[in-house]
C-alpha positions in Angstrom: -293.4 160.7 69.8 -289.7 161.1 71.0 -290.8 164.4 72.7 -293.6 162.8 74.2 -291.7 160.2 76.0 -289.0 162.9 77.0 -292.1 164.8 78.5 -293.1 161.7 80.1 -289.8 160.9 81.9 -289.6 164.5 83.3 -293.0 164.2 84.7 -292.1 160.8 86.2 -288.8 162.3 87.9 -290.8 165.2 89.2 -293.5 162.8 90.7 -290.9 160.7 92.3 -289.2 163.9 93.6 -292.6 164.9 95.4 -293.1 161.5 96.7 -289.5 161.4 98.2 -289.9 164.9 99.8 -293.4 164.1 100.9 -292.0 160.8 102.7 -289.3 162.9 104.1 -291.6 165.7 105.5 -294.0 162.9 106.8 -291.0 161.2 108.6 -289.8 164.2 110.1 -293.4 165.4 111.2 -294.1 161.6 112.6 -290.8 161.6 114.3 -291.6 164.7 116.2 -295.1 163.3 117.4 -293.7 159.6 118.2 -291.3 158.8 121.0 -290.0 155.9 118.8 -289.0 156.0 115.2 -291.0 154.4 112.5 -290.5 150.8 111.6 -288.7 151.5 108.3 -286.2 154.1 110.1 -285.8 151.4 112.8 -284.6 148.9 110.3 -282.7 151.4 108.5 -280.8 152.4 111.7 -280.2 148.8 112.6 -278.6 148.3 109.2 -276.3 151.3 109.7 -275.4 150.2 113.3 -274.7 146.7 112.3 -272.6 147.9 109.2 -270.9 150.4 111.4 -269.9 147.5 114.1 -268.6 145.3 111.1 -266.4 148.2 110.0 -265.2 149.1 113.6 -264.2 145.8 114.7 -261.4 145.3 112.3 -260.5 149.2 112.5 -260.1 149.0 116.3 -258.1 145.8 115.9 -255.8 147.5 113.4 -255.4 150.5 115.9 -254.9 148.3 118.7 -252.2 146.3 116.8 -250.6 149.5 115.9 -250.5 150.8 119.2 -249.0 147.3 120.6 -246.5 147.5 117.9 -245.4 151.1 119.0 -245.4 150.1 122.6 -243.1 147.0 121.4 -240.7 149.3 119.6 -240.6 151.8 122.6 -240.1 148.7 124.9 -237.1 147.6 122.7 -235.5 151.0 122.6 -235.9 151.4 126.3 -234.3 148.1 126.9 -231.4 148.7 124.6 -230.8 151.7 126.4 -230.9 150.2 129.9 -228.3 147.5 128.6 -226.1 150.2 127.3 -226.5 151.9 130.7 -225.6 148.6 132.4 -222.6 148.1 130.3 -221.3 151.9 130.7 -221.8 151.3 134.7 -220.0 147.9 134.3 -217.1 149.5 132.6 -216.9 152.4 135.0 -216.9 150.0 137.8 -214.1 148.1 136.4 -212.1 151.2 135.5 -212.5 152.3 139.3 -211.4 149.1 140.5 -208.5 149.2 138.5 -207.7 152.8 139.3 -208.1 152.2 143.0 -205.7 149.1 142.8 -203.1 151.2 140.8 -203.5 153.8 143.4 -203.0 151.4 146.1 -199.8 149.9 144.7 -198.6 153.3 143.9 -198.9 154.3 147.6 -197.2 151.1 148.6 -194.4 151.9 146.3 -194.0 155.6 147.6 -193.7 154.1 151.2 -191.0 151.7 150.2 -189.0 154.4 148.3 -189.2 156.5 151.4 -187.9 153.5 153.2 -185.0 153.0 150.9 -183.0 155.9 152.2 -179.6 154.6 151.3 -180.6 153.8 147.9 -181.2 155.9 144.4 -184.5 154.6 143.2 -186.1 154.6 139.7 -190.1 153.8 139.6 -191.2 151.8 136.6 -194.4 150.2 135.3 -194.4 146.3 134.1 -194.2 146.6 130.4 -194.6 142.9 129.5 -195.1 139.5 131.0 -195.7 136.6 129.1 -197.8 133.5 130.5 -194.9 131.1 129.4 -192.4 132.8 131.7 -194.8 134.3 134.1 -192.7 133.1 137.3 -189.5 133.6 135.7 -189.2 137.2 134.3 -190.8 140.3 133.5 -189.9 143.6 131.4 -190.5 147.2 132.6 -190.8 150.3 130.8 -187.4 151.9 132.2 -184.0 151.0 130.6 -180.5 152.5 130.3 -181.6 156.0 129.3 -183.2 156.0 132.8 -180.1 154.9 134.6 -180.9 151.3 134.8 -178.0 148.8 135.1 -177.6 145.0 135.1 -178.1 143.3 138.5 -179.8 146.3 140.3 -182.1 144.9 142.7 -186.0 145.3 141.9 -188.5 145.9 144.6 -192.2 145.9 144.7 -195.0 146.5 147.3 -193.1 146.0 150.7 -189.9 143.7 149.3 -187.6 142.2 146.7 -188.9 140.6 143.7 -185.7 140.1 141.5 -183.0 141.9 139.7 -182.3 143.4 136.3 -181.0 140.7 134.1 -180.9 142.3 130.7 -180.7 146.3 129.9 -181.9 148.0 126.7 -182.5 151.6 126.1 -186.1 152.1 126.8 -186.9 148.7 128.8 -185.3 146.4 131.2 -185.8 142.6 131.6 -186.3 141.5 135.4 -185.3 138.1 136.6 -187.7 137.1 139.4 -187.0 135.5 142.6 -189.7 132.9 141.8 -187.4 131.7 138.7 -186.6 128.0 139.2 -184.6 127.6 136.0 -181.1 126.0 136.6 -179.4 128.6 134.7 -180.8 131.3 136.7 -178.4 133.2 139.3 -179.6 132.0 142.5 -180.5 134.8 145.4 -178.3 134.5 148.4 -180.7 135.2 151.4 -180.3 135.1 155.4 -182.4 135.0 158.4 -181.9 135.3 162.1 -182.5 132.4 164.5 -182.0 133.2 168.1 -179.2 135.6 167.3 -177.5 133.3 165.1 -177.4 134.2 161.0 -178.6 131.3 159.1 -177.7 131.4 155.5 -179.0 130.0 152.2 -179.9 130.4 148.7 -183.6 130.5 146.9 -183.8 127.1 145.2 -187.3 127.1 144.3 -190.8 128.3 144.1 -194.0 126.4 145.1 -196.6 128.0 142.6 -199.5 126.3 144.6 -198.8 127.9 147.8 -197.0 130.9 146.4 -194.0 130.2 148.7 -190.4 130.7 148.0 -188.1 127.8 149.1 -184.8 128.3 150.9 -182.3 125.5 150.3 -178.4 124.6 151.1 -179.2 125.8 154.9 -176.1 126.3 156.6 -177.5 125.7 160.2 -179.6 123.2 162.0 -180.9 126.2 164.4 -184.5 125.8 165.1 -186.3 128.4 163.0 -189.7 129.8 164.1 -192.4 130.8 161.5 -192.6 134.7 161.1 -188.8 135.0 161.1 -188.0 137.6 158.6 -185.8 137.0 155.6 -183.7 139.2 154.0 -180.8 139.4 151.1 -177.3 138.4 152.6 -175.3 140.1 149.9 -172.9 136.9 149.6 -171.8 136.6 145.9 -171.7 140.4 145.5 -174.5 140.4 143.0 -177.6 141.6 145.2 -177.0 144.1 147.9 -177.4 143.0 151.5 -180.3 143.8 153.9 -183.3 143.9 151.2 -186.4 142.5 152.6 -187.7 139.2 151.2 -190.5 137.8 153.3 -191.0 135.7 156.4 -190.7 132.2 157.2 -194.2 130.2 156.8 -192.9 126.9 157.5 -189.9 124.5 158.2 -189.5 121.0 156.4 -186.7 118.7 155.5 -185.0 118.3 152.3 -185.5 115.3 149.9 -182.9 113.3 151.8 -184.4 114.2 155.5 -181.0 115.6 156.3 -181.0 119.4 156.0 -183.7 121.8 156.6 -186.0 123.3 154.0 -187.5 126.5 154.7 -190.5 127.8 153.1 -190.9 131.6 152.7 -193.9 133.8 152.3 -192.7 136.5 150.0 -193.4 140.1 150.7 -194.5 140.8 147.2 -197.3 139.0 145.3 -195.8 137.8 142.4 -199.0 137.2 140.6 -199.8 140.8 140.7 -197.0 142.9 139.8 -197.5 146.2 138.1 -195.4 148.9 139.6 -191.8 148.3 140.6 -189.1 150.3 142.1 -185.4 149.7 140.9 -182.8 150.4 143.5 -179.0 151.3 143.4 -176.9 151.8 146.6 -176.3 155.5 146.8 
């Protein structure tokens, strides 16, 4: 009985295979003779196309998403590279401006040194300048080992800015003309008013206008704006004839009796980087 059922299953398999091959052959033959596929084949094709569309939509979305993410990362990398280039360019610009400014100051200092034919000169850089003592003093990087001595005049740009107040082995402290401290040693200065010498001392500094103030004026002579002012040499501390600046305006002292002369200094006290220390030859 078992053998009979086994043979029966084999016969059924054979019959199914024959029917399938027959349908396939018929379908191929019918397809070759008709311009359109049969209804069953159309239905099958539609099902396959629909399924393919369902799969393709999320697949395309994922592909587009990955492409967008890739583009985003590329954009981020390019943006970061561009920012770095901008930073590098800004740093280069600042460095070039600084070098150009230093070069200009060095040229001015070289020109100043050539004009000081009666002096031995030492060129130095500003080593330190604190905000709390900005208008009083600064420290330069030359000292006793470079021949610097106390009370030597210090020049910058086109004129006098101060004198050496303290000397160390490798650096020195400079007392500025703009030092208004009562304990500071006042600078004696002079100017020419119609052939007559007018003497006085630097008694103050107007930080707002950047002007030196000449007080204790010894004459009531009429003084014109633009008159040159230089050191008088009185007191024996600072040599005579060092250029300080030009008269910018003339006023009266607090009592309205003596003249108060405002001087535009030859050097910019807010921008001192290179100095020349001078000593009479």
